[in-house]
C-alpha positions as CSV (number, residue, x, y, z in Angstrom):
1,M,37.8,61.3,-48.0
2,P,38.3,63.3,-44.8
3,A,40.0,61.8,-41.4
4,V,37.5,59.9,-39.7
5,Y,38.5,60.9,-36.0
6,D,38.2,58.3,-33.0
7,P,35.2,60.6,-30.7
8,E,36.0,58.8,-27.6
9,K,39.8,59.7,-28.0
10,I,38.4,63.2,-28.8
11,A,36.4,63.4,-26.0
12,D,39.4,62.2,-23.3
13,A,41.4,64.6,-25.1
14,T,38.6,67.8,-24.4
15,L,38.0,66.3,-20.8
16,A,41.7,66.4,-20.0
17,L,41.8,69.9,-21.2
18,L,39.0,70.6,-18.9
19,G,40.6,69.5,-16.1
20,A,44.1,71.1,-16.8
21,F,42.3,74.4,-16.5
22,E,40.0,73.8,-13.5
23,F,39.4,76.4,-11.2
24,D,37.2,76.4,-8.0
25,N,37.6,73.3,-7.5
26,G,35.9,71.9,-10.8
27,R,34.7,74.7,-12.4
28,A,36.0,75.3,-16.3
29,W,35.4,77.6,-19.1
30,K,33.9,76.1,-22.5
31,G,36.4,77.9,-24.5
32,H,40.5,77.6,-24.6
33,D,42.1,78.8,-22.0
34,F,43.1,82.6,-23.0
35,D,46.9,82.5,-22.3
36,V,47.1,79.1,-24.5
37,M,45.5,81.0,-27.5
38,N,47.6,83.9,-27.2
39,R,50.7,81.5,-26.9
40,L,49.3,79.9,-30.7
41,H,48.7,84.1,-31.9
42,A,52.0,84.4,-30.8
43,E,53.7,81.5,-32.7
44,G,51.9,82.1,-35.8
45,M,49.4,79.0,-35.7
46,I,46.3,80.9,-35.5
47,S,44.7,84.4,-36.0
48,D,44.6,87.2,-33.2
49,P,42.2,85.8,-30.6
50,R,41.2,89.1,-29.4
51,N,38.4,90.1,-31.7
52,R,34.7,89.5,-31.4
53,N,34.4,86.7,-33.3
54,Q,33.8,83.4,-31.8
55,S,36.3,81.7,-34.0
56,V,40.1,81.9,-35.1
57,H,41.7,81.0,-38.1
58,L,44.5,78.5,-38.6
59,T,47.4,79.7,-40.9
60,P,48.6,77.5,-42.9
61,E,51.6,76.4,-40.8
62,G,48.6,76.1,-37.6
63,L,46.4,73.7,-39.9
64,A,49.6,71.7,-40.9
65,R,50.3,71.3,-37.4
66,A,46.8,70.8,-36.5
67,K,45.9,68.4,-38.9
68,A,49.0,66.4,-37.9
69,L,48.4,66.0,-34.3
70,A,44.7,65.4,-34.8
71,D,46.2,62.1,-37.2
72,A,48.5,61.5,-34.6
73,W,46.3,61.6,-31.6
74,F,42.7,60.8,-32.7
75,G,43.0,59.3,-35.9
76,A,41.2,55.8,-35.8
77,S,44.6,53.5,-36.1
78,A,46.7,55.7,-33.4
79,A,47.6,54.0,-30.5
80,H,46.9,56.4,-27.8
């Protein structure tokens, strides 16, 4: 059974990321920050984000960490 995540928590986290990377008095890119993606790649969490694809592949270590974070932060029973 796939994990069920709280959509309100996900929306709040997305809004927080937009706010963290806003520029020009409230503008924000729809994608993820290049420096953050490069850092995740350098840490071995994702494939190289500098290509023509619109997606990256999570490494086994990255996938395990991503799922653990998603469960902790967005799980239906998480108190975040």
